[in-house]
C-alpha positions in Angstrom: 6.0 -19.4 -12.1 7.5 -23.0 -12.9 8.1 -23.7 -9.4 4.4 -23.0 -8.7 3.0 -25.1 -11.6 5.4 -28.0 -10.3 4.1 -27.8 -6.7 0.2 -27.6 -7.9 0.7 -30.6 -10.4 2.4 -32.5 -7.0 -0.5 -31.6 -4.8 -3.8 -31.3 -7.4 -2.8 -33.1 -10.5 -3.7 -31.6 -13.8 -2.8 -28.0 -14.4 -4.9 -25.0 -13.9 -5.1 -20.9 -14.6 -2.2 -18.8 -13.3 -2.8 -15.6 -12.2 -0.7 -12.6 -10.6 -0.9 -9.1 -8.7 1.5 -7.1 -7.3 2.7 -5.3 -4.3 2.8 -1.4 -4.4 4.8 1.6 -3.5 3.5 5.2 -2.6 5.5 8.2 -3.8 3.6 10.6 -1.6 0.3 11.3 0.1 0.7 9.3 3.3 -2.4 9.0 6.0 -4.3 11.0 3.5 -6.7 8.2 2.5 -9.2 8.8 5.6 -8.9 12.5 5.2 -10.6 12.4 1.8 -7.1 13.3 -0.1 -4.9 12.1 -2.6 -2.2 9.0 -2.7 0.1 8.4 -5.4 0.7 4.8 -5.6 2.5 2.5 -8.2 2.5 -1.2 -8.6 5.9 -3.0 -8.3 7.3 -5.8 -9.9 7.1 -8.0 -6.9 3.6 -9.6 -5.9 1.7 -12.9 -5.6 1.1 -15.6 -8.1 -1.4 -18.2 -7.8 -2.4 -21.5 -9.6 -6.1 -22.1 -9.4 -8.4 -24.8 -10.7 -12.2 -25.8 -9.8 -12.3 -29.2 -8.1 -15.9 -30.0 -8.1 -15.9 -30.4 -4.0 -17.6 -28.9 -1.3 -14.3 -27.4 -0.1 -11.6 -25.3 -1.4 -7.9 -26.9 -0.7 -5.0 -24.2 -0.7 -1.3 -24.5 -0.4 0.6 -21.4 0.7 3.9 -22.8 -0.8 6.1 -19.9 1.1 4.7 -21.3 4.4 4.4 -24.7 3.7 1.0 -24.8 5.1 -2.1 -26.4 4.1 -6.1 -25.1 4.5 -9.5 -26.8 3.6 -12.7 -24.4 4.1 -15.9 -24.3 2.8 -17.7 -21.2 1.2 -20.1 -20.3 4.1 -19.7 -18.0 6.9 -19.0 -20.7 9.5 -16.6 -22.6 7.3 -13.6 -19.8 8.3 -10.1 -21.3 8.0 -8.0 -21.3 11.1 -4.8 -20.5 9.5 -4.2 -16.3 9.0 -3.3 -16.3 5.4 -6.2 -18.5 4.5 -8.7 -15.9 5.8 -7.6 -13.4 3.5 -8.8 -15.9 0.8 -12.0 -17.0 2.0 -12.8 -13.5 3.0 -12.6 -12.7 -0.8 -14.9 -15.5 -1.6 -17.4 -14.3 0.9 -17.3 -10.6 -0.4 -17.9 -11.9 -3.9 -20.9 -14.2 -2.4 -22.0 -11.2 -0.7 -22.4 -9.1 -4.0 -24.8 -12.0 -5.3 -22.5 -14.0 -7.4 -21.8 -17.8 -7.3 -18.5 -19.3 -6.8 -17.3 -22.8 -7.1 -14.5 -24.5 -5.0 -11.3 -24.6 -5.9 -7.7 -25.9 -5.5 -5.0 -23.3 -5.3 -1.1 -23.0 -4.8 0.5 -19.6 -4.4 3.5 -17.9 -3.6 4.9 -14.5 -3.7 8.3 -12.4 -3.3 6.8 -9.2 -2.0 9.1 -8.8 1.2 7.2 -9.0 4.3 6.7 -6.2 6.9 8.5 -3.9 4.2 5.0 -2.0 3.6 4.7 -3.0 0.0 1.1 -4.8 0.7 1.3 -8.3 0.7 -2.1 -8.7 1.8 -3.4 -6.6 -1.0 -1.4 -8.6 -3.7 -3.0 -11.8 -2.2 -6.4 -10.6 -2.3 -6.6 -8.9 -5.7 -5.1 -12.0 -7.2 -7.8 -14.1 -5.8 -10.3 -11.3 -6.7 -9.1 -11.1 -10.4 -8.9 -14.7 -10.8 -12.1 -15.8 -9.6 -13.9 -12.5 -11.5 -12.1 -13.9 -14.9 -12.7 -17.5 -14.6 -16.3 -17.3 -13.9 -16.9 -14.2 -15.7 -18.4 -12.6 -12.7 -18.3 -9.1 -14.6 -17.1 -6.8 -11.7 -15.5 -3.6 -12.6 -11.7 -3.2 -11.4 -12.7 -0.9 -8.9 -15.1 -3.1 -7.2 -12.5 -6.2 -7.0 -10.6 -3.4 -5.1 -13.4 -2.9 -2.9 -13.8 -6.5 -2.7 -10.1 -6.9 -1.0 -10.7 -4.0 1.2 -13.8 -5.2 2.4 -12.0 -9.0 3.2 -9.6 -6.9 5.5 -12.3 -5.0 7.4 -14.3 -8.2 7.8 -12.5 -11.1 7.9 -8.8 -9.9 8.8 -10.0 -6.9 11.4 -7.7 -4.3 9.7 -9.6 -1.4 8.9 -7.7 0.0 5.7 -8.2 2.3 3.0 -8.6 1.5 -0.6 -5.2 2.3 -1.8 -3.3 -0.7 -1.5 -5.9 -3.0 -3.3 -6.4 0.0 -5.6 -3.0 -0.1 -7.1 -2.4 -3.8 -6.9 -5.7 -4.1 -9.5 -5.2 -0.9 -11.6 -1.3 -1.0 -11.7 0.0 0.0 -14.9 4.0 -0.2 -16.1 5.7 3.3 -16.4 2.7 4.9 -14.2 1.7 5.9 -11.0 -1.8 6.5 -10.2 -3.5 10.1 -8.6 -6.7 8.7 -6.8 -8.7 10.8 -5.1 -9.7 9.0 -1.9 -12.9 11.1 -1.8 -14.5 10.8 -4.9 -12.7 7.4 -5.9 -11.9 8.8 -9.5 -8.2 8.6 -10.8 -5.9 9.1 -13.4 -2.4 7.7 -14.5 0.7 9.9 -14.2 3.6 9.1 -16.1 6.6 7.8 -14.1 9.8 7.0 -15.9 12.5 7.9 -13.4 15.3 6.3 -15.3 14.7 8.2 -18.3 15.2 11.1 -16.4 18.4 10.0 -14.4 17.0 8.4 -11.6 16.6 5.3 -9.6 13.9 4.4 -7.1 14.6 2.3 -4.0 13.1 1.3 -0.3 15.5 1.3 2.6 13.9 -1.3 5.1 15.0 -0.4 8.3 13.9 -3.6 9.4 12.2 -2.4 12.9 8.5 -2.1 14.0 8.2 -0.4 17.1 5.5 -2.0 19.3 2.7 0.7 19.7 0.9 1.6 23.0 -2.9 1.7 22.3 -4.2 2.7 18.7 -2.0 5.7 17.3 -3.7 5.4 14.1 -6.9 5.5 15.0 -6.1 8.2 17.4 -4.3 10.5 14.6 -8.0 9.6 12.5 -10.0 11.1 15.5 -7.7 14.1 15.7 -8.6 15.1 12.2 -12.2 14.1 12.7 -12.7 16.1 15.6 -11.2 19.4 13.9 -13.3 18.9 10.7 -16.1 19.0 13.2 -15.0 22.3 14.9 -14.5 23.9 11.4 -18.1 22.1 10.4 -19.6 24.8 12.5 -18.8 27.7 10.6 -18.1 25.7 7.5 -20.6 22.8 7.1 -19.6 22.2 3.7 -16.2 20.9 5.0 -16.6 16.9 5.1 -12.5 16.0 5.2 -9.3 17.9 6.2 -8.7 18.0 2.3 -11.8 20.4 2.1 -10.9 23.3 4.6 -8.9 26.3 3.9 -5.8 27.2 6.1 -7.6 29.7 7.5 -10.3 27.8 8.6 -8.0 25.3 10.6 -6.4 28.5 12.3 -10.1 29.7 13.1 -10.7 26.8 15.4 -7.3 26.8 17.2 -8.9 27.7 20.4 -11.5 24.9 20.3 -9.0 21.9 19.3 -6.1 20.6 21.3 -2.6 21.4 20.2 -2.2 17.8 19.4 -5.5 17.6 17.3 -4.5 21.0 15.6 -0.9 19.8 14.2 -2.4 16.6 13.0 -5.2 18.2 11.0 -2.3 20.7 9.7 -0.2 17.9 8.3 -3.3 16.1 6.7 -4.1 19.3 4.8 -0.8 20.4 3.7 0.1 16.8 2.5 -2.8 17.2 -0.3 -0.9 20.2 -1.6 2.2 18.4 -1.5 1.3 15.9 -3.7 -0.6 17.7 -6.1 2.9 20.2 -6.6 4.7 16.6 -7.0 2.3 15.3 -9.6 2.6 18.2 -11.5 6.4 18.4 -11.1 6.4 14.9 -12.4 4.4 15.4 -15.4 6.9 18.2 -16.4 10.0 15.8 -15.6 11.0 18.0 -12.4 11.7 15.1 -10.1 14.0 17.5 -8.0 10.6 19.5 -7.3 9.0 16.4 -6.7 11.8 15.1 -4.5 12.0 18.3 -2.2 8.3 17.6 -1.7 8.8 14.1 -0.3 11.4 15.5 2.2 8.7 17.9 3.1 6.3 14.9 3.9 8.9 13.2 6.0 9.2 16.5 8.0 5.5 16.7 8.3 5.3 12.8 9.6 8.5 13.6 11.9 7.2 16.6 13.6 3.5 17.4 13.2 2.2 13.6 12.8 4.6 12.2 14.8 4.7 8.7 13.1 8.4 8.7 12.3 10.9 7.3 14.7 14.7 7.4 15.0 15.9 4.6 12.6 13.7 6.4 9.7 15.0 9.8 10.6 18.5 8.7 10.5 17.9 6.9 7.0 16.3 10.3 5.6 19.2 12.3 7.3 21.8 9.6 5.2 20.1 10.3 2.3 20.2 14.2 2.5 24.0 13.8 3.0 24.3 11.6 0.1 22.5 14.1 -2.7 19.5 11.7 -2.8 17.0 13.7 -4.5 13.8 12.6 -2.1 13.0 10.7 0.7 10.4 10.0 3.2 8.6 7.6 5.3 6.4 5.2 3.4 3.7 3.9 5.0 2.1 4.3 8.1 5.4 4.8 10.4 6.7 3.6 13.6 9.3 1.5 11.5 9.5 -0.1 8.2 10.8 1.6 4.6 11.8 5.0 3.6 11.1 5.5 -0.3 13.9 7.4 -2.3 14.4 9.0 -5.5 18.1 8.7 -6.0 19.9 10.4 -9.2 21.9 7.1 -10.9 25.2 8.7 -10.5 24.7 8.6 -6.7 22.9 5.5 -6.4 25.8 3.2 -5.4 27.5 5.4 -2.9 24.2 6.1 -1.0 23.2 2.6 -1.0 26.7 1.4 0.2 27.0 4.6 2.7 23.4 3.9 4.2 24.1 0.5 5.0 27.2 1.0 6.7 26.3 4.0 8.7 22.9 2.1 9.9 24.9 -0.9 10.9 27.6 1.0 12.7 24.7 3.1 14.4 22.0 0.5 15.4 23.9 -2.6 15.1 21.5 -4.3 12.7 21.5 -4.1 8.6 18.8 -1.9 6.6 17.8 -4.0 3.7 17.5 -2.2 0.2 14.7 -3.0 -2.6 15.2 -1.6 -6.2 11.5 -0.4 -7.2 10.4 -0.9 -11.0 6.8 0.1 -11.3 5.0 -2.6 -13.1 1.5 -3.8 -14.5 -1.3 -4.8 -11.7 -3.5 -7.8 -11.7 -3.4 -10.1 -14.5 -3.7 -13.6 -15.8 -0.2 -15.3 -16.7 -1.2 -18.8 -18.1 
């Protein structure tokens, strides 16, 4: 924070207010948001920090410390900035204005320590920082869930990413020592106590440092697979809105009406609902071993049924098993990125050194390790 304050003073003079929002992890519940299922994210101890001050001008002046880039933009639709990162901030401003609120132009400098490309949602942290800050500074009166929706709408309308609500939700609502079980169908959520260290575990991400180029739109294709199966089920069971609502026998009833690919995608989506609920119940009882087994089950589902894993992720998952890691799975959309791992404290150092050595030997590149500490959500720092 001191560095941000120093740079802000150099660029813009007198000090402003400082706000922060975190990135997030998701313990279990992958590709479930658009299937009306549940997710189980937690905010992490890495995020974005911004200093902001209203400037009385007709334009916002924003400096990205990490990129050493500067952007100026007005608040009208035609004023969209060229810089990709600035579109997130501009989009938040526009989404607030669309909701009938007036905002003032500001000066700002920001920086972050969310690892880029690791699936910890640095973009949602950036959106949440500015949505939370403007809401607080101008007393706009938005509830936290509406702030998350402002961030999501920014992705949809100004960045071109049709994301679910989880990333922004977790960044805004995060609470130290807790995960959040979010029902993506109803929008209801509850905090689930999560204190792995008290139970003898550590949580870490292993970043494969690969992202496989995707042909076409594989995420959209999987979503469409699930939607086609839902449509087939609805002929006999009109109450089914999402895969989450379907009984297993109803999925089997339509097996002759859908492709094998659509069937196995839908089966994964339905199974993931059960795995998440079982993992939640287990963690509430302190049974991290059962929760870990459900995480391994998710990895197999993403590997075999949803087919969004890759050789590198599967390799890390296998090394985790060999090292006695309690739970390990792909985190995020897949095709590269990270695994998330719950590791017994007494096996942690061996797992880290083993996976680093074996990964380098197998693929000729280094994987990265990110220890995870569950932390509070968006907040004012100064």
